[in-house]
N, C-alpha and C positions, 0 to 999 in steps of 0.2 A: 244767414249769407248764402247766395247760390254758389255752388262750385264751378269754378273756370275750367273748364274743357280746353285741352290744347288743340291747336290747329291741327297738329298731327293726326290726332285721333278722328277729328271732324272730317280731315280728307280721306280717311278709310272708311267712314260710314257709308257712301255711296256704292263702294266696292262690295261691302258686306251685304247691302241690300240687293245688289245684283245677282250675286251668287245665291242668295236665299230663294230670289224669284225663280232662279233657273232649277233649284232643289224643289221648291213648291210645285212647279208645272209638272216636274219629274215625278212627283207622287210620293217625296221623302217626307216623312212625319217628323223624325226626328234626328238629331246629328249632335255629335260629341265635339268638344273642341279640337282634339285631335284629329277628328275627320275633317273638319272645317279647315284646318290648319294646313292638311296635306292637298286639299283642293286650292287655297288661295295662297299657298306658299308665305304664310305669316305663321310664327310660332304660336302654339297653343296657348302659351303663357301671355302673349301680347293680345290675343283675341279675349281672354278671360279678363285682363286689365282692362281693355278698352271697354267691354260690356260692364264691368264694375263701376266706371264712372257713371252709369245710368240705372243702376240699380242690379246688375247682373243677369237675370234673366233664367239663368239654367238651375238644374238641381244635381246635387251629388250623386253619381251613378246613373242618373239618367240623360245627362246632357240638355241639348235645347229643343225645345219644341219649334219646328221649321216656321210653321204659320204664325204662331205668337211672337216670335223673335222679328219675322218680316214685318207685322202690322207693328210692333214697338219702334223699330227702325224707321219705319214710314212716318209715324207720329213724331218721332225726334227730328228727322229731317223736314217736317212740315208738309209732308206728301199726303195727309189724311185731309187736306182742304185745297181750294183752288186758288190758283195765283194768276190774275190777268196780267199779260205783258204786251208790250208794244215794240216793235223793230223801228230803229232810226237809220235810214241808210238802205235804199231799195236796189243796190248793186247786187253782183253774183252772190257774194257771202248772205248778205241780208236775205236775199230770195231763197237760198238754199235753207236757211234757218226757218224761214216760214213755210215752207214746203215739208219740214221735218215732223212726221206726224207723231214720233215717240213723244212729244212734249205733251201732248193732250193725255197720253196714257198716264202721265206722271203727275197731272192735275195743273200743268202750265198751259194757260188758254191764249191763243194768239189773237188778239183783238184789233190790232191796228198795225200800219206801217207808212212811216212818212220818209219824204225825201224834199231835197230842194231844187232838183233837176227837173225843169217842166217836160223833158221827154219821157221821163218816168211817172210823174203824177198822172193819175188817172188809170194807169195799167193797174193789172189786178195779179195778186200771189194768193193762190188757192182760195178763190172768190172774195178775196180782201182787197178793197182798192186802196192805191199808194195815195196817201193825202199830202196836201202842202205843208212845210214846216209851220206856217202862220195858224193852223188849226191845232198845233200840239198840245199847248196849255189847257186849252177848252176841252179837248178830247180827254186828257188825263183826268181832269176833274169830273167830268161827266161819265166816266166808264170805270171808275174804281181801279184804274192801273197802279200797279204795285210795283211792276218790274220794267225797266227799259233796257233794250238790247241795243247797243251801240255798235254799227258796222260801218263806221264812216271814217274819213281821213284824220288824221290827228290833228290837223289845223283847225278844224270846227269842233273837234270833241270837247275842248274845255267850255266853250261857251254854251254849247247844247246841254253839257252836264249843270253847268249853273241855272238853265232854264229849267232844268228837270227838279234840281234841288227846290227852287222857288214854288214847285207843284206839290212838294211833300213827296216825292216818290221814294218809295222805301228800299230800292235795290237796282244797282246797274250792272250789266253783264257786258263787260268792256271789251271790245275786240280791236279798239282803236290803239295804236301804239303810242299811248301817252300815259302818264300817271296823273291821275284826277284828285285834286285836293279839295275834299268835299266835307261837309259837317260828319260828324261820327254818328249821328243817327241814320245815315245813308251807307247802305252794304255795298262794297263795290268788289266784285270778282274781275280781275283782269285776266283775259286770255291772250297770251302772244304765240300764236301759231308757229312762228318762225323759230321760237326759243325751244319747241319741242322737236322740231326738226333738227336745229343744232346739236341737241341733248342725244338724238339718234346718231347723227353724223359722228359726234366724239365716241360713242360706244362702238361705231364700226370701225374707228381708227385704233381702237385699243388693241 
């Protein structure tokens, strides 16, 4: 039986990946858990526990090979393969995400954008033409789309999510301010921008 990895550990993996990428680009070949701890402000013990969930990766007295660890975490995060995604909602946020080039560097390929607003249909975002919602299902099936990004008002998000589920989409990155009730086979990552801002506000008032 496969070991269940906690969401807390999973949430730290992208941060490890980011720091290792910086170390790699700086020419660092190996690093100890103590050195990584100082950089990331995570205890060395926590780092070792996190990595032990996946087999360890380090050697006693040597530490971690930065390149090897970087590649292994990339595999764990699924970044060693390509993920085709579409954006639904061609407003300001949708366009900003469509123009974000860093996604390609991580293997996330922007394939299409959809909207129901006639004024936005036919406009382009980084060379991609905004398509009408009527073409959504066919496009997903014909272009091996794995992930859908929702940047639409919450009023339409539930019905659009149901349409995505019927196309066997595998993951939804949800910026709509609503909880989606979907089959367990579909992974949903909710992003509430205002929550993050409110957390900052709380910390400012402390």
